[in-house]
C-alpha positions as CSV (number, residue, x, y, z in Angstrom):
1,M,17.0,1.2,-49.6
2,K,14.5,-0.1,-46.9
3,R,13.7,3.4,-46.1
4,R,13.0,4.0,-49.8
5,I,10.8,1.1,-50.6
6,F,8.7,2.1,-47.4
7,L,8.3,5.3,-48.6
8,T,7.2,4.2,-52.0
9,L,4.8,1.6,-50.5
10,A,3.2,4.4,-48.4
11,A,3.1,6.6,-51.0
12,A,1.3,4.3,-53.2
13,A,-1.4,3.4,-50.4
14,A,-2.2,7.0,-49.6
15,G,-4.4,6.5,-53.0
16,V,-6.1,3.4,-51.8
17,L,-9.2,3.2,-49.7
18,F,-8.7,2.4,-46.3
19,N,-10.7,-1.0,-46.9
20,A,-9.0,-4.2,-47.5
21,P,-10.8,-6.9,-49.5
22,V,-13.8,-8.5,-47.6
23,A,-12.8,-11.9,-46.2
24,Q,-14.4,-14.9,-48.3
25,A,-16.5,-17.6,-46.3
26,A,-13.4,-19.7,-46.5
27,D,-10.5,-17.5,-45.3
28,P,-9.8,-17.9,-41.6
29,V,-10.4,-15.0,-39.9
30,K,-7.0,-13.7,-38.2
31,I,-7.1,-10.4,-36.1
32,G,-4.3,-8.8,-34.2
33,F,-4.8,-6.8,-30.8
34,L,-1.8,-4.6,-30.1
35,V,-1.4,-2.9,-26.6
36,K,1.3,-0.6,-25.4
37,Q,1.6,-2.2,-22.0
38,P,0.7,-6.0,-22.1
39,E,1.9,-5.7,-18.4
40,E,-0.9,-3.8,-17.2
41,P,-4.1,-5.1,-15.9
42,W,-6.5,-2.9,-18.1
43,F,-4.4,-4.5,-21.3
44,Q,-4.9,-7.9,-20.0
45,D,-8.4,-7.6,-19.5
46,E,-8.8,-6.2,-22.9
47,W,-7.2,-9.3,-24.3
48,K,-9.4,-11.5,-22.2
49,F,-12.6,-9.8,-23.4
50,A,-11.1,-10.2,-27.1
51,E,-10.4,-13.7,-26.5
52,I,-14.1,-14.3,-25.6
53,A,-15.1,-12.8,-29.0
54,A,-12.6,-14.7,-30.6
55,K,-14.2,-17.9,-29.3
56,Q,-17.5,-16.8,-30.2
57,K,-17.0,-15.5,-33.7
58,G,-14.2,-18.6,-34.5
59,F,-11.6,-16.3,-35.6
60,T,-7.9,-16.3,-34.3
61,L,-6.7,-13.4,-31.9
62,V,-3.2,-12.6,-32.4
63,K,-2.1,-10.8,-28.9
64,I,0.8,-8.4,-29.6
65,G,2.4,-6.0,-26.8
66,A,4.2,-3.0,-28.9
67,P,5.9,-0.8,-26.4
68,S,7.8,1.0,-28.9
69,G,7.1,2.8,-32.3
70,E,9.5,0.2,-33.8
71,K,7.8,-2.7,-32.5
72,V,4.4,-1.4,-33.7
73,M,5.6,-1.5,-37.1
74,S,7.1,-4.7,-37.0
75,A,4.1,-6.2,-35.5
76,I,2.1,-4.9,-38.4
77,D,4.7,-6.5,-40.9
78,N,4.1,-9.8,-38.7
79,L,0.5,-9.6,-39.2
80,A,0.6,-9.2,-42.9
81,A,3.1,-12.1,-42.8
82,Q,0.5,-14.3,-40.8
83,K,-2.2,-13.3,-43.4
84,A,-4.1,-11.6,-40.9
85,Q,-6.7,-9.0,-42.1
86,G,-7.1,-6.4,-39.8
87,F,-6.1,-5.0,-36.1
88,V,-6.9,-3.2,-33.1
89,I,-4.3,-1.1,-31.7
90,C,-3.4,0.9,-28.2
91,T,-0.3,2.4,-29.6
92,P,2.5,3.8,-27.0
93,D,2.7,6.9,-29.1
94,V,-0.6,8.8,-30.9
95,K,1.8,11.0,-32.6
96,L,2.7,7.5,-34.7
97,G,-0.8,8.1,-36.2
98,P,0.3,9.1,-39.5
99,G,3.0,6.4,-40.0
100,I,0.7,3.3,-38.8
101,V,-2.1,4.3,-40.8
102,A,0.2,4.3,-44.0
103,K,1.9,1.0,-42.7
104,A,-1.7,-0.8,-42.2
105,K,-2.6,0.5,-45.7
106,A,0.9,-0.7,-47.6
107,D,0.2,-4.1,-45.9
108,G,-3.6,-4.2,-47.0
109,L,-4.8,-4.5,-43.4
110,K,-7.8,-3.2,-41.5
111,M,-7.3,-1.5,-38.4
112,M,-9.2,0.4,-35.6
113,T,-7.7,2.1,-32.6
114,V,-8.7,1.8,-28.8
115,D,-8.5,3.5,-25.7
116,D,-6.0,6.3,-27.3
117,R,-6.7,8.0,-30.3
118,L,-4.2,8.6,-33.3
119,V,-3.1,12.2,-33.8
120,D,-1.5,13.7,-37.1
121,G,1.3,16.0,-37.8
122,A,-1.1,18.9,-36.3
123,G,-2.0,16.9,-33.6
124,K,-5.7,16.9,-34.6
125,P,-7.5,13.2,-34.5
126,I,-7.4,11.1,-37.1
127,A,-10.7,11.0,-38.0
128,S,-10.7,8.1,-40.9
129,V,-9.7,5.8,-38.6
130,P,-12.6,3.9,-36.1
131,H,-12.0,4.3,-32.8
132,M,-13.6,3.6,-29.3
133,G,-12.1,5.6,-26.6
134,I,-13.5,6.7,-23.3
135,S,-15.1,10.1,-22.8
136,A,-11.9,11.3,-20.9
137,Y,-13.2,14.7,-20.2
138,N,-16.4,13.5,-18.8
139,I,-14.9,10.8,-16.7
140,G,-12.7,13.4,-15.4
141,K,-15.4,15.3,-14.4
142,Q,-17.2,12.4,-12.7
143,V,-14.0,12.3,-10.6
144,G,-14.2,16.1,-9.7
145,D,-17.7,16.1,-9.2
146,G,-17.3,12.8,-6.5
147,L,-14.3,14.9,-4.8
148,A,-16.4,18.1,-4.7
149,A,-19.3,16.2,-3.0
150,E,-17.2,14.3,-0.4
151,I,-15.6,17.8,0.7
152,K,-19.0,19.0,1.3
153,K,-19.9,15.9,3.2
154,R,-16.9,16.0,5.4
155,G,-18.0,19.8,6.2
156,W,-14.4,21.1,5.1
157,D,-13.6,24.5,4.3
158,M,-12.9,24.8,0.6
159,K,-10.1,27.3,1.4
160,D,-8.2,25.1,3.6
161,V,-8.1,22.1,1.3
162,G,-5.7,21.4,-1.4
163,A,-5.9,19.6,-4.7
164,I,-3.0,17.7,-6.1
165,D,-3.6,17.2,-9.9
166,V,-0.9,14.7,-11.0
167,T,-0.6,15.3,-14.4
168,Y,1.0,13.6,-17.5
169,N,0.6,16.2,-20.4
170,Q,2.2,14.0,-23.0
171,L,-1.2,12.1,-23.5
172,P,-4.1,14.0,-24.6
173,T,-6.3,11.5,-22.7
174,A,-4.6,12.2,-19.5
175,V,-5.0,16.0,-20.2
176,D,-8.6,15.7,-20.7
177,R,-9.1,13.5,-17.6
178,T,-7.6,15.9,-15.6
179,T,-8.9,19.1,-16.8
180,G,-12.4,17.6,-16.3
181,A,-11.6,16.9,-12.5
182,T,-10.1,20.4,-12.3
183,D,-13.5,21.9,-14.2
184,A,-16.1,19.9,-12.1
185,L,-14.2,21.1,-8.8
186,V,-13.9,24.7,-9.5
187,A,-17.5,24.6,-11.1
188,A,-18.4,23.3,-7.2
189,G,-16.8,26.3,-5.8
190,F,-13.2,25.1,-5.0
191,P,-10.7,27.6,-5.3
192,K,-8.6,27.5,-8.6
193,A,-5.7,28.6,-6.7
194,N,-5.5,25.4,-4.6
195,V,-5.0,23.0,-7.6
196,I,-1.4,22.1,-7.6
197,E,-0.4,20.3,-10.6
198,A,2.3,17.5,-9.9
199,P,3.8,16.3,-13.3
200,Q,4.6,12.8,-13.3
201,A,7.3,11.2,-15.6
202,K,5.7,8.0,-16.2
203,T,2.1,6.6,-15.5
204,D,2.8,4.3,-12.5
205,T,2.3,4.7,-9.0
206,E,6.2,5.4,-7.9
207,N,6.6,8.3,-10.3
208,A,3.2,9.7,-9.0
209,F,4.2,9.3,-5.5
210,N,7.6,11.4,-6.3
211,A,5.4,14.2,-8.2
212,A,3.0,14.0,-5.0
213,N,5.7,14.6,-2.5
214,I,7.0,17.5,-4.2
215,A,3.6,19.1,-4.1
216,F,3.3,18.1,-0.6
217,T,6.8,19.8,0.5
218,K,6.1,23.2,-1.2
219,N,2.5,23.3,0.1
220,P,2.5,23.1,4.0
221,Q,-0.4,25.5,4.4
222,F,-3.3,23.0,3.6
223,K,-5.3,20.8,6.4
224,H,-6.7,19.0,4.0
225,W,-5.9,17.2,0.6
226,V,-7.7,15.3,-2.3
227,A,-6.0,13.9,-5.5
228,Y,-6.7,13.0,-8.9
229,G,-5.2,12.0,-11.9
230,L,-4.9,9.8,-15.2
231,N,-5.7,6.3,-13.6
232,D,-5.8,4.6,-10.4
233,E,-1.8,4.2,-9.9
234,A,-1.6,8.1,-10.1
235,V,-3.9,8.5,-7.1
236,L,-2.4,5.7,-5.1
237,G,0.9,7.2,-5.7
238,A,-0.3,10.7,-4.2
239,V,-2.1,8.9,-1.4
240,R,1.1,6.9,-0.3
241,A,2.9,10.3,-0.2
242,A,0.4,12.0,1.7
243,E,0.2,9.2,4.2
244,G,4.0,9.9,4.7
245,R,2.9,13.3,5.5
246,G,0.2,12.2,8.1
247,F,-2.6,12.7,6.1
248,K,-4.7,9.6,6.4
249,A,-8.1,8.6,5.3
250,D,-10.1,11.5,7.5
251,N,-7.9,14.1,5.8
252,M,-7.4,12.7,2.1
253,I,-9.7,12.0,-0.4
254,G,-8.2,10.3,-3.6
255,I,-10.6,9.3,-6.6
256,G,-9.1,7.3,-9.3
257,I,-9.9,6.2,-12.9
258,G,-10.2,2.5,-13.8
259,G,-11.1,0.2,-11.3
260,S,-8.1,-1.8,-11.4
261,D,-6.8,-4.4,-9.3
262,S,-4.8,-2.2,-7.4
263,A,-7.8,-0.1,-6.3
264,L,-10.0,-3.1,-5.4
265,N,-7.3,-4.3,-3.4
266,E,-7.0,-0.9,-1.7
267,F,-10.7,-1.3,-0.7
268,K,-10.0,-4.8,0.8
269,K,-7.5,-3.5,3.5
270,P,-8.9,-3.8,6.8
271,S,-9.2,0.1,7.3
272,P,-10.1,2.7,4.9
273,T,-7.1,4.5,3.4
274,G,-7.0,8.1,1.5
275,F,-7.9,6.3,-1.9
276,Y,-11.6,7.2,-1.4
277,G,-13.2,5.8,-4.8
278,T,-12.6,5.1,-8.3
279,V,-14.4,5.7,-11.8
280,I,-14.8,2.3,-12.9
281,I,-14.2,1.9,-17.0
282,S,-14.9,-1.6,-18.1
283,P,-12.5,-2.8,-20.5
284,K,-15.5,-5.2,-21.7
285,R,-16.6,-3.3,-24.7
286,H,-13.1,-2.4,-25.6
287,G,-11.7,-5.7,-25.9
288,E,-15.0,-7.6,-27.2
289,E,-16.9,-5.2,-28.7
290,T,-13.8,-3.7,-30.7
291,S,-12.5,-7.4,-32.0
292,T,-16.1,-8.0,-33.0
293,L,-16.3,-4.8,-35.0
294,M,-13.3,-5.8,-36.5
295,Y,-14.3,-9.4,-37.7
296,D,-17.9,-7.8,-38.9
297,W,-15.6,-5.7,-40.9
298,I,-13.4,-8.3,-42.5
299,T,-16.1,-10.7,-43.3
300,Q,-19.4,-8.3,-44.1
301,G,-17.5,-5.4,-45.1
302,K,-19.8,-3.3,-42.0
303,E,-17.3,-0.5,-41.2
304,P,-17.4,0.0,-37.6
305,P,-18.6,3.4,-36.1
306,M,-15.7,6.1,-36.7
307,L,-16.1,7.1,-32.9
308,T,-17.5,5.5,-29.9
309,L,-17.1,6.8,-26.6
310,T,-17.8,5.1,-23.1
311,T,-18.3,6.1,-19.9
312,G,-17.8,5.2,-16.3
313,M,-19.5,4.7,-12.9
314,L,-18.0,6.0,-9.4
315,A,-17.4,3.2,-6.6
316,T,-16.2,3.5,-3.7
317,R,-15.2,0.9,-0.7
318,D,-18.9,0.4,0.1
319,N,-20.5,-0.1,-3.3
320,V,-17.7,-1.5,-5.5
321,G,-19.5,-4.9,-5.9
322,E,-22.5,-3.2,-6.8
323,V,-21.0,-1.0,-9.5
324,R,-18.8,-3.8,-10.9
325,E,-22.0,-5.8,-11.3
326,K,-23.5,-3.2,-13.4
327,M,-20.7,-2.4,-15.3
328,G,-20.8,-6.3,-16.6
329,L,-17.7,-7.2,-14.5
330,A,-17.2,-10.3,-12.3
331,S,-17.1,-9.8,-8.7
332,K,-13.2,-10.0,-7.4
């Protein structure tokens, strides 16, 4: 019965514009911010910046961890029950897109996505939902360019270098990032045959470590290694695996993405490691600006841009403080 009611609501909502009424001046504004991995530093920082927007604009921010499709759907209903007017979401599964859109419409909530863009049943981005994300392919290219430059700086013969591509093909953003890195390396003269894919089961350091270990075992012919992946954790896993095989900072170049605490802690170690750099992407806009855009949409009827893409900067052990300052991030 519940399923029949939901389907009826979703069908009715399909004919309704994706605009809930503009909040009146006296209405207290309440905005949800749903993230797929609330324990991850990136999402904690997004929440932190969203809270800054809430204080500046005077709205209530409802932070919700939603690591599964079921929890996403119940969270949206919960927001509606709390009389929220809209929410920002990074979903645990982009293929939930049509269901999330239907649920938001049925509950009369405005929505926009952050980080991971929703896709429809055909796997195409849902262009009708405002989205702020990272230009994943271009950031991947920044990684590849950085790796190629450091290979050349060290005078390595590219034919003697293996590249561990820590993949996570379930997520389009991950595919775009690693594809960008591979393309940039190959464009710089790196042999495509030397790129070794290492699929990880989950996007954490342990799974990346296991995936990289297999790649090292199967490819003992290389004198030097580089590594890249979806995020800092993927590359740190590869770096730890390399260390176990005797490849230290002088024979390993890993460049991550994110500028996470784990990357910053790596730079603080007394001696350099194989984790050479990270392309820092600031969660500031992703948390503060998305929340502000949602607030303006709710209070003024001003719809956010349909697509906003942010970029990053390569930081190394030597310049990380300077880069973080340029990205609007406090020193750590």
